[in-house]
N, C-alpha and C positions, 0 to 999 in steps of 0.2 A: 503493500500500499504506497502510494506517494504522499507527500506532504499536503497538497490541496486535499485528496479524500480524508486523510487522516483528521486535517482541520476542520473538513465537513461534519465527520463523526464525533468531534467533540463538541463542536457546539451544538449538534442535535443531542448528546448528551445533557450537557449545558442548560439548553433551553425547555427540556422535558417538565411537567410537572412536579416531576419528582427531585430532579436535579435543580429548578429555582427554588423549591423548599429546602431542601437540606444545605444549599448555598447560604440561604438567606439565615438560617436557625448555626451556621455553623460562624457567620461574620458576626451575629449579633452575640452570640457567646463569648466570643473571642474577643469582642469589644468591650462587653462587661468583664472581663478578667483582666483584660489587659491595664485596665483602670486601677484596678487596685492592686496595691504592693505585696510584692512576694508571691502570687498567684499568677506566673507566667504559663505562655506556651505549651511548656512542656509538661507543666503539670496536668493543663485541661487535655493535651492530648492522650494523656496516660490515663485521664479518667473516662475519657470518651471509649478508648479500645473496648472495656466491657460493655457498655451502651450499644455499640455496633456490631456486637454478636448477632448472627442471625440474617443480619442487612445484606444485601446485595454490595460487593466490592465497589464497583465504581461509585455507588451512592455515599456510599462511608467515609471512601478516601477524599470524595470532595467535599464532604463537611468536615473533615478533621483538615484539610489544607484550608479552609475558609476559619477554622476555628486560630490556625498559624498566622495567617496574615491579618484577620482582624483585631488578635491580640498587640500584636505592634503597632499596629493604626490606631489603635485604643489607649494604648501605653504613654502615651504621650499627654493625657489628660490628667493625671496624677503630678507629673513632672512638670507642666506650665503653671495649676493652680497651688501646688501644695509643695512644689519642691522635693516630691518623693518619688523618683522614677518607678513606674510601675512595672517595666523589664529593664533587662541589662541597656537594651538597644537605643530607650529613651533617656540615659542618662545625658548625653550631650544636649537633648532638647531642651532641659531646664536649664543649660547655662544663660540663655537667652528667651527661652518662653516663659520661667521664673521672672525675670526684671518687667518682662512687659506688663504680666499679670500684675505687677506690684505699681505700673505707674497708670493702672486706669485700663488696661486695652487687653481684659484675659479675652473678649469676646474675640478681637480681633486674632490674639493670638494661638486661640483654638481653631479660627477659621483658615489662617494660614497654616497651621499643622495638616488640616483635614485637606487642604488645597494640595499642597506638598504631599501629602503622602497619595493621595490620588495619581496624581500625574506621575511620581515615582513607582507606585504598583503597576502604572497603565503600561508606560512604557518599558517596564523591564520583563512585562507579560510579551508584549510584542517582541521584544528581543530572544526573550526565551522560547516563542514560538521559529520564530526565523534561526536559530542559532544555537538551539541545543546540543543537534548530533555533534557539530564542529566544537563546542566550548568543552564540552564533555573532554574530548582527547587532550585540549588545552590544559584543561585542570590535571588530568593524570600527567602533564610533563613536569609539574613543578614537584621537584623532589626535596629533600631535605634541608639541601645546601640554598637553594632559591627560596625557601619558606624563612629559612632564617635571616636571610638578606632581606626579604620583604619585611619582617617583625623590627630587624634592625634598624630599616627607614623608618618605619611607624614610630621608633622612638626619637630619631631624630628631629621630631618634628615635637617633642615633647616642650622646646621653650615656646613655640608658637601659644601654648595654652596658660602662659601666665602673663598679665599683665603689667609687673612688676620688676622684682628681680629674679633674672635669670638662673641665680645662684640658688635660690630660693625653691624653684621649679626643680632643678636637679637633685635638690634633697628631698623633693617630694617625691619625686620618682624613685630614688635611693629608698625610701622607706617604702616605697611598693612593690620593689623587688625584693626587700628584706621579708615583707609577710607573705608574698606568694609562694616562699621557699621552706615556708613551715609545714610538717608533715613528714610522710614517709618519701623519701627519694624514689622512683618509680624505676630506678634503672638497677640500682646496689640494695634497694629495701633497708635503706639506712634512716633512722628518725633524725629529721633536724629541727633544730628551735622546738623541741614540744618541749622541752622541761619535765620530763617524765609525766607528763599529763596524757592520758589516752583519748581525750577528746580532740586534742589537737592533731593527733595521727593522721586525719584524711584532710588535714588543713582548714584554710577557712572559707566560707561558701562566699560568690561577691555579693551577693544582695545583702550580706549583713555589713561588709563594709561599705557599700554605694546609699544603702538605707542610713547607715551611722553617719557618714561623712556629711551628707546632705540633707536628710530630713530633721534627723535627731539634733544635727549641729545649728539649724536653722530654728529648732524649739527652743533650744539652750539659747539661742542668741535673742529671741522675743522674751526669754522669761527673764534672763540678766538684763538686759537693757529697759523692762518693766515701761518702755512709751506706750502713750494711747495711739493704739491707731485707728481710732475710732471718726478723726478728721482727715484722715490720708486717703490716696486712691486705691489702696489694694484691694478694697472689698465690690469696686465698681467693675461693670460689665464692658460698659462703653461699645461701641460700637462694631459689629460684624462686619462691615463693609471692608472689602479690599480696595483700596484707591488705586486710581490707574501708577502714581508713583511707584506704589508699593510692589503692584503687583510687575509692572517693570523690573523693579529691584529682584523679585524673584526668579524673574525668568532663565536667567543664567546658573544661578545655584540650580534650579530645578532640571535644566536641561543637561548641565554637566554632571551632576550626583545620580541623575537617573542610570547613565550609562557607569561611571565608576562604580556606584552601589553595588548594581547587576553581577558587573566584574569581579566586584570583592566576594560577594555572593556566592560566585561560583566555586569559589577556591575552596576546599575542604578545611574546615576549621575557624575561617575568617569569620562569616556570619555578618550579622544586623550591627552588633555593638562595634565591633572595628570599624567596619563600612560606617557610620555614623560619627565616631571620633575622627577619622581621614575625612573625610567630607566637611566636618567642621574647620578642620585645622586647615585643609586647602582652600577653602573660601576666605578664610583669615588672612592665609599668605596673600593670596591676589587680591584683596579687595584694596580698594583706594583710601578706606576708613577704616584700619583694623582697629583703632582705637575703639570703635563703637562697639565692638564684639564684646558681649558679658553685660552688655548694660541696656539691650532689648533689642538687638538690631534684626531686622527682617530677614537679612541674609543667614546670619548665625541661627536663626530658627526655620529657616525653609529646608538649609542645606542639609543637617541631619535627619531630618523627618523623612527629609525625599529619599536619602541614601539607604535609610534602613528596613523602608518598606520596598525600595529595588533590589536589596540584598534578600528578602525572604522569597521572592520570586526566583533570582541566581542558586540560592541552594537548591533549587528544586532541580537543576540542571545535573549534577552528580548524582543525586539519589534517584533522579528516573534514567538517565541514561547509561550509567554505570553500577547502580544499587549501591554509593557509598554516600554516607550520611555528609551532608556539609556543615553542618552544624548539631548542637547539644538535640534540638527542635526535632530537626529531620533523621536523628539519629534514632528517635521514639517514632517517628512516621515509618522509619523501616522497620522496626518491632509490629505496627499496626498492617504496614504489606503483608510481612509474615504471618500475620494471625488471623487475615483473612484469606492468605492462602494464595498470592500474590508474590512474584518474586520479579524485583524491581532489578533493571540492569539493560544491557543491550539490544534482547529479545523483547524486552517489554513493549517498542515499538511496534514490533511487526504481530506478537503473540496478541499482546490485549490492547490494540490502539483505543478503544472505546475508553480505558483507562489514562494511558499516557496523555492522548488528545484532551480527554474531558477533564481531567485536572486542569491543564493550562488553559481551556476554552471556560471555565468556571471562575478560574482568576477575572477577566474581563468584567463578568456580572457580579461578583463578588466587592470589585472594586467601586462598582455606581452603588451597589446597596449600601457600602460603607460611608459613603459621601451623603446619600440619601438620609441616612440612620442618623449619621453626625452633627450634620449642618442645623438641622430644626432642632437638635437638643442641646446644641449649645446654650441658649438661654437657661436651659434648667439645670444643666450639669454643672454651670457657672455660680448657681445658687450657694455652692459650698462656698463660695467667697463671703457671703452674706451670714454665715452663721458665725455666731459671739466668738471672739478669737480665742478666750480661754476654754471654750468647749473645743473649737478647730483644733488648737493644740492637742487636748486630750485626744481629740479623733487619730491625729496623725500617729502620735504615741502608740494608740491601738493597735492601728491597720499595720505598724512597723513591726509590732511585737509580731501580732498573728501571721504577718507574712514570713518572717523569721521561721519562728516557730513551726510552721506549718511546713516547712522543708526538711527539718529533721527529726522534730518532736523532742529537741534537745535542750533543755534551759541552758548550758554552757553558752549555746548561741546567742543568747540574750544578754547575756553580761557581756558579750566581745559586743555586741550592737550597742549596747551603752558605752563601754568604752571607746568604741569610733565614735560614738556621736560625742565624745568628750574631747579625743583629739580633733576631730573637725572641730568642733567650738574655739580650741586653742589654735589649730591652723589659720581660722579666720582672723582670730584676735591680733595675731603677729602676722596678717597677710602671706601665708602660705598657701600656695593654689592647690585645691584637692583634685582636681582634673588629671594632672600629670601621674598621681598617687594612683589612680584608678587604671589610666592608660597602662602604666608601667605593670600594676597587676593583670591585668587583662592580657598584655604580652609576653609575659616576662616567663611562665610557665612553658608558654608554646616555643619560644624564643631558644630556652633550653634544652628542651627536647630534640628541637629541631637540629642545635648547635651538637649534642651528642649524636645524634643519626649522623650526621657529617662526618664526625669524626670517627664515628666505626665504619662506616665505610670507605674512609680512605686510611684506615688503620693509623689515625692521629695526625694526620697530615693536614695542615693548615690549607696549603694548596688545592684541594678541594673547592674552596670559595672561587678562587682565580678561575679553575679549569671548567666551571659550569658557566655558560654565557651568560643565561639569564640571571644567574645570582651574583657576575661579575657586573653587570646592567644595573640591580639595583643596587648595589652596595656603593656604585660611584652617583648614583642619584642621590642616594643616601652621604655619601662625604659631600655632595654639592649645597645637601640641605644645610650641613654642618658649618659648611664654610660661608652660608649668605649672611647669617648676622655679624659675623667678622665682616664682611665685604661693606655691608650697610655702616657699622661702626669707623671705619676706614674713613668713608664717606663725608660721614657726617663730621668726623675729626677734621679733614680737609676744609668742610664748607665754613667751619667755627673758625 
C-alpha cells in the first residue's frame, strides 16, 4: 500500500463515529490530566491500558495517542497560572507564561499557548505523515557519540538561561549535575551519594525537583514577602485577543520551532522537555531584545509551547516505524501496543496500515478538538486566579504534594520536595537561576550514559567523537556557542 492509499485509510478510521468519539475522549482526558501537577501522560496512559482491554486495537491506540498529546497541550495551564508545571515538557512555558499572568495577561498567555500548541502539533503531524519512513532511518544513525555531542551542545546553551551572572548560571548547572548522579550507577552498580539511605538508591524524580524549584519556591516567596496582592494585576484575566503585532512576533518562533521540535522528538530519548528548552534558548539567542525573555515575552512563551507539542508527534516516528520508544511516554505506549497484540516496527505500515495511518490522521482531528476545547474554556480556567491568595497557596502546596506522592507513594519524596522548595527560594533570594539546574538534571544522566557507551565502543579512546562525522559537527557547533559570549564581550569592550 502506498502513502496516498494509507493516508486515505487513516482518515477513514479517524473520521468514523468511533474514531471521532475516542479521539475526543482521549484529548479531553489528556488535557485535564496535563493541568494537574504530577499526573503526566505516562500515568494517564498506564491507567488507560486496562480500560482498553477488549477494545478494537485501532480505536484504543487512537485514544491513548490523544491522551498523550492532550496532556502536553494542557500542561501549560498550571505553568502559566500557578508557576507549577503540569508536566516536565511545560517547565520552559513557565519562564514567560507566569510573568505574563502576573501582569494581568493570563487570558492572552493561555490563548498564545493554545495557538502555538495547535500550530506546532499540526505542522508536526504533516511532517510525520510525509517523513516518517525517511526520518526513522536518520534516528537510527544517531549513535552514542552523536548523542553525547547533542547533549553537550544543549549544555553549552546554559548561559542563555541566565539574565545575570554567567558564573551563577554555571554554579546552578553544577548543582544539577550533582543531583542527577545520586543513586545507583547503571553501569557498575555502585551507590553514589546515597549516604546509606535506601530511598536515594533510585535517584530523585524530575517532578520533585521541578515542583520544588518553581511551585514551592514561589509559595515561599509569597509567604515570606507577605505583600498585599489584592491590588496588583495578578488576579486579572485580561483580554484573550492576540493582536496583529503579537501574532507577527509569534510567527517566527512557531514556524522555526515546529520543525525543530519535531526533529528533536524523532530522536529517541530527547522528547518534549529537551525540545522546549532548546526552543526557548534558540529564540532567546536570535532575538533582537533577549532581555525581554523571562519577563512575559510573547516569543518566550510561543517557542517552548510550539516545540513541546511538535515533539510529541515526532516521538511517534521511531515508535511506529522502528518499534523504538522515543520518550518515557512512548515507552508506555509501546507496552500498550503489545498488550493489544500489535507489534510496531517496519512491518506495521504494510501489515496494519489502518493503525499506522489511523493514529497519524487522528492527530489532525485531535489538534482541532484541543483548540476548540481550550480557547472557550480559558475564561473559566483562569478563574483560578480569582481564588483568594491564601487559599490558592494552600491549593498549590496540596497539588504539589499529591502529584509527588502519586509517583512513588513514598513520604521521603515529600521531604525532598520541601528541601528543593527551600533551595529554590534561596536561589531566588541570591539571584541564582533555576532553569540551568533543571536543564543540567535533564541532560546530565543521558550525557553520562552516552559518554560511557562511546568509550566502551572505542575501548577508551576519545577519538571516537572526532571519527564520527555527526558527533564532530555537533561538537563544533557547541564550541561556537561557547565562543559566542566571549566574542560579544570583546566587541563590547572595543566599543567602550
